[in-house]
N, C-alpha and C positions, 0 to 999 in steps of 0.2 A: 500058288508057288512063284510062278512067273511073275506074276501081278507085282509080288513084294520084292522081287529082285530089279523089275524094271522100275519100281519107284526108288528104291536105293541107288541104282545106278544113276537115275537122273538127279537125285539129290546130291549125290558125289560131284558131278559133273557142274551142277549149278554153283555149287561152293567155290568150285575153283574159279568160275567166272567171276565171282563176286569179291576175288583177291585184289588187293589194291596195288597199283602198279607204282614203279620207283618214280621219284622225282625225276624232271629231266635236267639234262646236264647242260652246263654254259653253252657247249657247243651246239646242242640241239636247240636251245633257246636262239641262238645266233640265227641258226639255219632258218628256224621258224619266222623269225622277224625280217629275215632276207626275203623268203617266199612271199610274206605279205606286204613288204614294200615292191616286189616285181608285180604282184597282184594289183596293187593299188595304181601304180604306174601303168599297167596295161588297161585299168579302168580308165584311167585319164586320157590314153591314147585314144579307146574307143569312142568316148564322148566327144573329143576333139573330131574325128572321122565323121560321126554322125552328125556333130555341128556342120561341118563342111558341107556334107551331101544334102542336108537340110537347105543350107544356104544356095546350093547349086540348083536344087530343085525349085525353090521360091523364084531364084532369077530366071530360069527356063518358063516358069508359069508366068511370070509377069512381062516377058518378052513376047510370048506367044498369045496368051489369053487376057492378059492384063492391059494390052495395048500401052506397055511402056510405063504403066504406073508405078511408083515406089510402094514399097511394104508399107500396109496400113499401120503397122507398129514397129517401133525401133525394138530391135534385139540386142543382146549382148553379142560382144564380138567373139569370134571361137579363140581360143587361149590354147596355142600348142605345147604341151607339155615338154617337148624336147625329147632328146634322147634318155635313157636308162642309165643313172648314176648310181651306182651300189654305194649306200652310206657307209661311213667309218663305223665298224662295229666295234665296240668296246668291251672286252672281256673283263669281269672284275678279278681283280688279282686275288690268288690265295691269300690267307691270313698270313700276317707278316711272321717270319721265323724270328727266334731270338737271336739278337745280334752276337757275332762270334767276337773273341777276343781278337784284336788287331795282331797282326804278325809282328813280330821282333825287327827293327831297322836292319839288323845283319843279314836278315835271309832275303836279302832283294835279289830278283834273278838278274844273270848278267844280261847286257844290252845283246841284243841280236846284231850280227855284222850287216852292213849296208849291202843291198843288191846292187851287183852290177848290171848297168844299163844296156 
């Protein structure tokens, strides 16, 4: 009897795990895109730092052991990615609401009095 209850409870839990999650909201998608952009920039910075350290190690080697000889092959220059700049995130506007009827001309609000400086 205990085996049947154990199997039944395991099946109940597994069906709950198979439930479909709701779609991400626009805000969550924007946050995910921002996180991906920050990660990509961090990878570019890490690549730049690695490139600079390789150049430094190669320069040291050629100064000490290479007797001042230049590097045997030309390598591309290290490109500094600069500081992180968040991209302009555009959130899709909700569906347009039906246009409201224009207000009558007589219902214009009164002008506010000018502020004293």
